C-alpha positions as CSV (number, residue, x, y, z in Angstrom):
1,M,76.2,74.8,71.0
2,T,78.3,75.3,74.1
3,P,81.4,77.3,73.3
4,T,84.7,75.4,73.5
5,P,86.6,76.6,76.6
6,V,89.7,78.6,75.8
7,E,92.9,77.3,77.3
8,P,94.7,79.9,79.4
9,R,97.8,81.3,77.8
10,R,101.0,80.1,79.5
11,I,103.5,82.8,80.5
12,L,106.9,81.9,81.9
13,F,108.6,84.5,84.1
14,L,112.4,84.2,84.5
15,F,113.9,85.8,87.7
16,S,116.6,85.2,90.2
17,D,116.7,85.8,93.9
18,T,119.8,88.1,93.6
19,G,118.1,90.9,95.5
20,G,114.4,91.0,96.2
21,G,113.4,93.3,93.4
22,H,113.3,90.8,90.6
23,R,111.0,88.4,92.4
24,S,108.6,91.1,93.6
25,A,108.4,92.6,90.1
26,A,107.4,89.3,88.6
27,E,104.9,88.7,91.4
28,A,103.4,92.2,90.8
29,I,103.0,91.6,87.1
30,I,101.4,88.2,87.7
31,E,99.0,89.7,90.2
32,A,98.1,92.4,87.6
33,L,97.5,89.7,84.9
34,D,95.1,87.9,87.2
35,L,93.2,91.2,87.9
36,E,93.1,92.3,84.2
37,F,92.6,88.9,82.6
38,P,91.1,86.5,85.2
39,G,91.4,82.9,84.2
40,Q,93.0,83.8,80.9
41,T,96.6,83.3,81.8
42,R,98.6,80.7,83.6
43,C,101.9,82.0,85.0
44,E,105.0,80.2,86.2
45,M,108.1,81.7,87.8
46,V,111.5,80.0,87.4
47,D,114.8,81.0,89.1
48,F,116.9,80.4,86.0
49,F,120.3,80.7,87.8
50,K,119.4,78.1,90.4
51,F,117.9,75.5,88.1
52,Y,119.2,76.1,84.6
53,F,122.8,77.4,84.9
54,P,125.9,75.2,85.7
55,P,128.2,75.9,88.6
56,P,129.2,78.4,89.8
57,F,126.3,80.5,88.3
58,N,123.7,78.3,90.1
59,Y,124.9,79.7,93.4
60,A,124.2,83.3,92.4
61,S,121.6,83.8,95.1
62,R,124.1,82.8,97.7
63,I,126.9,84.9,96.2
64,Y,124.9,88.1,95.7
65,P,124.6,89.0,99.5
66,V,128.4,88.6,99.8
67,L,129.1,90.8,96.8
68,S,126.6,93.4,97.8
69,R,128.7,94.0,100.9
70,M,131.8,94.7,98.8
71,P,130.7,97.9,96.9
72,Q,134.1,98.5,95.3
73,L,134.2,95.0,93.8
74,W,130.6,95.2,92.7
75,Q,131.2,98.6,91.0
76,A,134.3,97.2,89.2
77,G,132.3,94.2,87.9
78,Y,129.5,96.4,86.8
79,R,131.7,98.9,85.0
80,L,133.7,96.2,83.3
81,T,130.7,94.4,81.9
82,D,128.5,97.4,81.0
83,G,128.6,98.1,77.3
84,S,126.9,96.5,74.2
85,R,130.2,95.0,72.9
86,R,131.3,93.8,76.2
87,T,128.0,92.2,76.9
88,R,128.0,90.5,73.6
89,F,131.5,89.2,74.2
90,L,130.5,87.8,77.6
91,N,127.5,86.1,76.1
92,Y,129.5,84.7,73.2
93,T,132.2,83.3,75.4
94,S,129.9,81.8,78.1
95,W,127.3,80.3,75.7
96,P,129.2,77.0,75.0
97,Y,129.3,76.4,78.8
98,I,125.7,77.3,79.7
99,R,124.0,76.2,76.5
100,R,123.3,72.6,77.4
101,D,121.5,73.4,80.8
102,L,119.7,76.5,79.5
103,S,118.4,74.7,76.4
104,R,116.2,72.5,78.7
105,L,114.3,75.5,80.1
106,I,111.5,75.9,77.5
107,P,111.0,72.2,76.9
108,D,110.7,71.8,80.7
109,H,108.2,74.7,80.8
110,P,106.2,74.9,77.6
111,C,104.7,78.4,77.2
112,D,103.2,80.9,74.9
113,L,105.4,83.8,76.1
114,V,108.7,84.1,78.0
115,V,109.2,87.2,80.2
116,S,112.5,88.1,81.8
117,V,112.8,90.5,84.8
118,H,116.5,90.0,85.2
119,Q,119.4,91.4,83.1
120,W,121.7,88.4,82.9
121,I,119.4,86.1,80.9
122,N,118.1,88.3,78.0
123,H,120.6,87.7,75.2
124,Q,120.7,84.0,75.8
125,M,117.0,83.6,76.1
126,A,116.3,85.8,73.1
127,K,118.4,83.4,71.0
128,L,116.6,80.3,72.4
129,T,113.1,81.7,72.1
130,I,113.6,82.5,68.4
131,K,114.6,78.8,67.9
132,E,111.5,77.7,69.9
133,R,109.2,80.3,68.1
134,V,108.1,81.8,71.3
135,P,107.8,85.6,71.9
136,F,110.3,87.0,74.4
137,V,109.7,90.2,76.4
138,T,112.1,91.8,78.9
139,V,110.7,94.0,81.7
140,V,113.5,96.2,82.9
141,T,113.5,96.4,86.7
142,D,116.3,98.9,87.1
143,L,115.1,102.5,87.1
144,I,117.7,104.8,85.6
145,S,121.2,103.3,85.4
146,T,120.3,100.3,83.3
147,H,123.0,97.8,82.3
148,A,123.6,97.0,78.7
149,A,122.7,93.3,79.4
150,W,119.0,94.3,79.7
151,Y,118.8,95.1,76.0
152,S,118.9,92.2,73.5
153,Y,118.2,93.3,69.9
154,R,116.6,89.9,69.4
155,A,113.9,90.6,72.0
156,T,110.3,90.9,70.8
157,Q,109.7,93.8,73.2
158,V,111.6,95.5,76.0
159,I,109.4,97.3,78.6
160,V,111.2,100.0,80.5
161,P,110.3,102.2,83.5
162,T,111.7,105.6,82.5
163,E,112.7,107.8,79.6
164,A,116.4,107.3,80.7
165,A,116.0,103.5,80.4
166,Y,114.3,104.0,77.0
167,Q,117.2,106.1,75.7
168,R,119.7,103.5,76.9
169,G,117.8,100.9,74.9
170,L,118.2,103.0,71.8
171,K,121.9,103.4,72.4
172,S,122.2,99.6,72.9
173,G,120.9,99.0,69.4
174,L,117.2,98.5,69.9
175,R,114.6,100.0,67.5
176,P,112.0,102.4,68.9
177,Y,109.2,99.9,68.1
178,Q,110.8,97.3,70.4
179,L,110.8,99.7,73.4
180,T,107.8,100.8,75.5
181,I,107.8,103.0,78.6
182,A,105.4,101.7,81.2
183,G,106.9,102.4,84.7
184,M,108.1,100.0,87.4
185,P,105.8,97.1,88.4
186,V,104.5,97.6,91.9
187,A,102.1,95.3,93.8
188,E,98.5,96.3,93.9
189,R,98.5,96.7,97.7
190,F,100.7,99.8,97.4
191,C,98.3,101.4,95.0
192,N,95.0,100.9,96.9
193,V,95.5,101.6,100.6
194,S,91.9,102.1,101.8
195,E,92.7,102.7,105.4
196,G,93.1,106.3,106.4
197,R,96.5,107.7,107.6
198,D,95.2,108.5,111.2
199,A,93.6,105.2,111.5
200,I,96.8,103.4,110.5
201,R,98.8,105.4,113.0
202,A,96.3,104.6,115.8
203,R,96.3,100.9,114.9
204,L,100.1,100.7,114.9
205,G,100.4,102.7,118.1
206,W,102.5,105.5,116.4
207,A,102.5,108.9,118.0
208,A,99.8,111.2,116.6
209,D,101.5,114.4,117.8
210,R,104.9,114.1,116.0
211,P,106.1,113.2,112.5
212,T,107.2,109.6,112.0
213,V,110.5,108.6,110.3
214,L,110.4,105.2,108.6
215,L,113.8,103.5,108.4
216,V,114.1,100.4,106.2
217,G,116.9,98.2,104.9
218,G,115.1,95.8,102.7
219,G,114.0,92.3,103.4
220,E,117.3,91.3,104.9
221,G,117.6,94.4,107.1
222,M,120.9,95.4,105.4
223,G,122.8,98.7,105.6
224,P,123.6,101.0,108.5
225,L,120.2,100.8,110.1
226,E,121.5,100.6,113.6
227,A,123.8,103.7,113.2
228,M,121.0,105.7,111.5
229,A,118.5,104.8,114.2
230,T,121.0,105.6,117.0
231,A,122.0,108.9,115.5
232,L,118.3,110.0,115.2
233,D,117.7,109.0,118.8
234,E,120.7,110.9,120.1
235,A,119.7,114.0,118.2
236,H,116.5,114.3,120.4
237,L,114.4,115.5,117.5
238,P,110.7,115.8,117.9
239,V,109.9,112.7,115.8
240,S,108.9,109.1,116.3
241,L,110.8,106.3,114.6
242,A,109.7,103.0,113.0
243,V,112.6,100.7,112.1
244,I,112.0,97.7,109.8
245,C,114.7,95.1,110.4
246,G,113.5,92.5,107.9
247,R,114.9,89.1,108.6
248,N,117.8,90.5,110.5
249,Q,116.8,89.0,113.9
250,S,119.9,90.0,115.8
251,L,119.5,93.7,114.8
252,R,115.8,93.6,115.9
253,E,116.8,92.2,119.2
254,R,119.5,94.8,119.8
255,L,117.3,97.7,118.9
256,S,114.4,96.3,121.0
257,R,116.7,96.2,124.1
258,R,117.9,99.7,123.6
259,K,116.6,102.5,125.9
260,W,115.3,105.2,123.5
261,S,114.8,108.9,124.2
262,I,112.2,109.2,121.4
263,P,109.2,107.0,120.6
264,V,110.5,104.0,118.6
265,H,108.8,101.0,117.1
266,V,111.0,98.1,116.0
267,Y,109.7,95.5,113.5
268,G,111.0,92.4,111.8
269,F,109.9,91.3,108.4
270,V,106.6,93.0,107.7
271,T,103.8,92.5,105.1
272,E,102.2,95.9,105.8
273,M,104.7,98.1,104.1
274,P,102.0,99.9,102.0
275,A,100.3,101.0,105.3
276,F,103.6,101.9,106.9
277,M,104.5,104.2,104.0
278,R,101.0,105.8,104.0
279,A,101.3,106.6,107.7
280,A,104.9,107.8,107.7
281,D,106.2,111.3,107.0
282,I,109.8,110.6,105.9
283,L,111.4,107.5,104.5
284,V,115.0,106.7,105.1
285,T,116.1,103.9,102.8
286,K,118.6,102.5,100.3
287,A,118.2,103.6,96.7
288,G,116.5,100.4,95.5
289,P,114.2,101.1,92.5
290,G,111.2,99.2,93.8
291,T,111.2,101.0,97.2
292,I,111.6,104.4,95.5
293,C,108.6,103.8,93.2
294,E,106.5,102.6,96.1
295,A,107.4,105.7,98.0
296,F,106.4,107.8,95.0
297,I,103.0,106.2,95.0
298,A,102.6,106.9,98.8
299,G,103.8,110.5,98.4
300,L,106.6,109.8,100.9
301,P,109.7,112.1,100.7
302,L,113.0,110.1,100.6
303,I,116.3,110.3,102.4
304,L,118.6,107.9,100.6
305,Y,121.6,106.6,102.6
306,G,122.9,103.8,100.4
307,K,123.1,102.4,96.8
308,M,124.5,99.5,94.8
309,P,127.3,101.2,92.8
310,G,126.7,101.3,89.1
311,Q,123.1,100.2,88.9
312,E,121.6,102.5,91.5
313,D,123.8,105.6,90.9
314,G,121.2,107.0,88.6
315,N,118.4,106.4,91.1
316,V,120.0,108.8,93.6
317,T,120.5,111.4,90.9
318,Y,116.9,111.1,89.8
319,V,115.5,111.5,93.3
320,V,117.7,114.4,94.1
321,E,117.4,116.3,90.8
322,T,113.6,116.0,90.7
323,G,113.3,117.2,94.3
324,A,111.6,114.0,95.6
325,G,114.3,113.5,98.2
326,V,117.9,113.9,99.3
327,W,121.2,111.9,99.5
328,A,122.6,111.5,103.0
329,P,124.9,108.5,103.2
330,E,126.2,109.3,106.7
331,P,124.1,109.3,109.9
332,E,124.9,112.9,110.8
333,Q,123.9,114.0,107.3
334,M,120.6,112.1,107.6
335,V,119.9,113.8,110.9
336,A,120.6,117.1,109.4
337,E,118.1,116.5,106.6
338,V,115.4,115.3,109.0
339,R,116.0,118.5,111.1
340,R,115.8,120.6,108.0
341,W,112.5,119.1,106.9
342,L,111.1,119.4,110.4
343,G,112.0,123.1,110.3
344,D,110.5,123.6,106.9
345,P,107.3,121.6,106.6
346,A,106.4,123.4,103.3
347,D,109.6,122.0,101.7
348,R,108.8,118.5,102.9
349,E,105.3,118.8,101.5
350,K,106.7,120.0,98.2
351,A,108.9,116.9,98.1
352,A,105.8,114.8,98.9
353,Q,103.9,116.3,96.0
354,I,106.8,115.7,93.6
355,C,106.8,112.1,94.6
356,L,103.1,111.8,93.7
357,S,103.7,113.5,90.4
358,L,106.4,110.9,89.6
359,A,104.3,107.9,90.6
360,R,103.0,105.4,88.1
361,P,100.5,103.4,90.1
362,T,99.0,101.7,87.0
363,A,102.4,100.4,85.7
364,S,101.8,96.8,86.6
365,R,98.5,96.7,84.8
366,E,99.9,98.5,81.8
367,I,102.7,95.9,81.6
368,A,100.1,93.1,82.1
369,R,98.1,94.4,79.1
370,L,101.3,94.5,76.9
371,L,102.2,91.0,77.9
372,A,98.7,89.6,77.3
373,R,98.9,91.0,73.8
374,Q,102.2,89.2,73.1
375,A,100.8,86.0,74.6
376,G,97.8,86.1,72.4
377,V,95.1,86.7,75.1
378,N,91.9,87.9,73.4
């Protein structure tokens, strides 16, 4: 007899485009599921704020970029809401308003498992999934300073990236059996760069006779990229510079028109970041958790110039205390750190080795296996 085909298990991922990390984390896990369990899962991503929250929450992806440029306001909001009791109070008071819209989510998207990669949906969805008799797993995508909203005691499982995030889960009332440390989900392309470093440099046209500083500001090209690039150029250090402007076209045009004293390559939005990281010597970036973990995998020492107050404070502390990088929020501080590493290559190499020791390149696949088990994949 011909065996009956087994239907793929349906996994629903909840994310929001409030920052690029949530979407990229979900995509990395889905990619890992396809690699580990080909044809055995069917995954769907839903932006819950956009489609299942009433106004003004459904405008979260538009509001986020505005708030991210107001660090003091962001920090105040983070501090005021961070705490198990405060989180429960916010969920309790908002539930009557959001319940009607949110209750449509699972009936609209029938599934065998719900996975959240965003902190502001977990308590509400844990409640709904119990009613619908569907397992609910949270994958925490903040690295160290994890908000209390990540941790619902009703969750089937909470997968965290670090020991610090694990301990915060325990303090938030979760049981040890609910928590699993697996690392931060990172796309497979960051873990398997087959092209050699020299070959990448030659292809990109980067100078072979001097170290390259890679300067990034995320997909939107945010942060003091122009000031950082200008300061490095005016210091006349023996480096080359690669600046990733993302979708910030006006910044790209300004930097492209500038007359530089050092070799400079200016890019817009790129899809080759794994190769860029492998070919660079120093990364200058904001303290986003995904970028930090990608740099760890590449063995790329970090100079951190910015952070989201509250949620990324711990990332800076982690990088600095482990020796994987330094904190330099001002352009002159960044230049000083680049100069120091140029003068002490052994120290820079030590930071690179620490990065590699902190890397968890198999995290996405570990998370995929945990989710497959919860979804009932055999």
